[in-house]
LUMZA-786342 format. One record per residue (C-alpha): x, y, z; residue in three letters. Coordinates in steps of 0.1 Angstrom, whole numbers, plus 5000, padded with zeros to 4 digits. Layout:
residues N
{site {X, Y, Z}, ALA};
...
END
This chain:
residues 88
{site {6863, 8153, 5861}, MET};
{site {6852, 8187, 5871}, ASP};
{site {6836, 8175, 5904}, THR};
{site {6867, 8155, 5912}, PHE};
{site {6888, 8187, 5912}, PHE};
{site {6862, 8205, 5932}, LYS};
{site {6862, 8177, 5958}, THR};
{site {6900, 8176, 5959}, LEU};
{site {6901, 8214, 5963}, LEU};
{site {6876, 8214, 5992}, ILE};
{site {6894, 8186, 6010}, LEU};
{site {6927, 8205, 6007}, LEU};
{site {6912, 8237, 6019}, LEU};
{site {6896, 8219, 6049}, VAL};
{site {6929, 8202, 6057}, TYR};
{site {6950, 8234, 6056}, PHE};
{site {6923, 8254, 6073}, GLY};
{site {6922, 8229, 6102}, LEU};
{site {6960, 8228, 6103}, LYS};
{site {6962, 8266, 6107}, ILE};
{site {6933, 8267, 6132}, LEU};
{site {6951, 8241, 6154}, PHE};
{site {6983, 8260, 6152}, ARG};
{site {6966, 8291, 6164}, LEU};
{site {6945, 8274, 6191}, ALA};
{site {6973, 8251, 6205}, MET};
{site {6989, 8277, 6228}, PRO};
{site {6955, 8285, 6244}, PHE};
{site {6947, 8248, 6248}, LEU};
{site {6981, 8239, 6263}, MET};
{site {6977, 8269, 6287}, ARG};
{site {6943, 8256, 6298}, TYR};
{site {6955, 8220, 6303}, ILE};
{site {6985, 8233, 6324}, ALA};
{site {6962, 8254, 6345}, LYS};
{site {6939, 8225, 6352}, LYS};
{site {6968, 8202, 6360}, ALA};
{site {6982, 8228, 6384}, THR};
{site {6948, 8231, 6401}, GLN};
{site {6945, 8194, 6405}, LYS};
{site {6980, 8192, 6420}, MET};
{site {6972, 8220, 6445}, GLU};
{site {6940, 8204, 6455}, ASN};
{site {6957, 8170, 6460}, ALA};
{site {6984, 8187, 6481}, PHE};
{site {6959, 8206, 6502}, ARG};
{site {6939, 8174, 6508}, GLY};
{site {6969, 8154, 6519}, SER};
{site {6985, 8181, 6541}, ASN};
{site {6992, 8167, 6575}, PHE};
{site {6991, 8200, 6593}, ASN};
{site {6955, 8209, 6584}, ASN};
{site {6929, 8223, 6608}, ALA};
{site {6917, 8188, 6619}, ASN};
{site {6951, 8175, 6628}, ASN};
{site {6969, 8204, 6646}, LYS};
{site {6993, 8194, 6673}, LYS};
{site {7007, 8213, 6701}, GLU};
{site {7042, 8226, 6697}, GLU};
{site {7068, 8202, 6712}, GLY};
{site {7045, 8172, 6712}, LYS};
{site {7057, 8140, 6694}, THR};
{site {7035, 8111, 6684}, THR};
{site {7047, 8078, 6670}, LEU};
{site {7025, 8057, 6647}, HIS};
{site {7033, 8020, 6642}, ASN};
{site {7017, 8011, 6608}, PHE};
{site {7035, 7978, 6603}, SER};
{site {7017, 7947, 6612}, LYS};
{site {7031, 7913, 6618}, ASN};
{site {7054, 7909, 6588}, LYS};
{site {7059, 7871, 6592}, SER};
{site {7023, 7866, 6581}, GLN};
{site {7029, 7885, 6548}, ASN};
{site {7059, 7864, 6537}, LYS};
{site {7050, 7838, 6511}, LYS};
{site {7074, 7811, 6499}, PRO};
{site {7085, 7820, 6464}, VAL};
{site {7108, 7791, 6456}, GLY};
{site {7144, 7782, 6457}, GLU};
{site {7172, 7808, 6451}, TYR};
{site {7197, 7798, 6424}, VAL};
{site {7230, 7816, 6421}, ASP};
{site {7244, 7817, 6386}, TYR};
{site {7281, 7823, 6380}, GLU};
{site {7296, 7836, 6348}, GLU};
{site {7318, 7812, 6329}, ILE};
{site {7348, 7826, 6309}, ASP};
END
């Protein structure tokens, strides 16, 4: 019976010790995660920036890009449309 209480006491001490440790470490961990997320967002923004050094345009120039292909090929028949009306 004596070892049962020792084991229970050790488990409780470990539980509360980890609980206190996580409470103290959580602000630092959250700050680290927020900093990493900010860095990833900045890198993604810089990578997709349209006015980077490779794509500089002269002032006043306009270019148009037509990205749409023939849309009639993309349409697939999906079935018959049924209009339901509410009955009072």
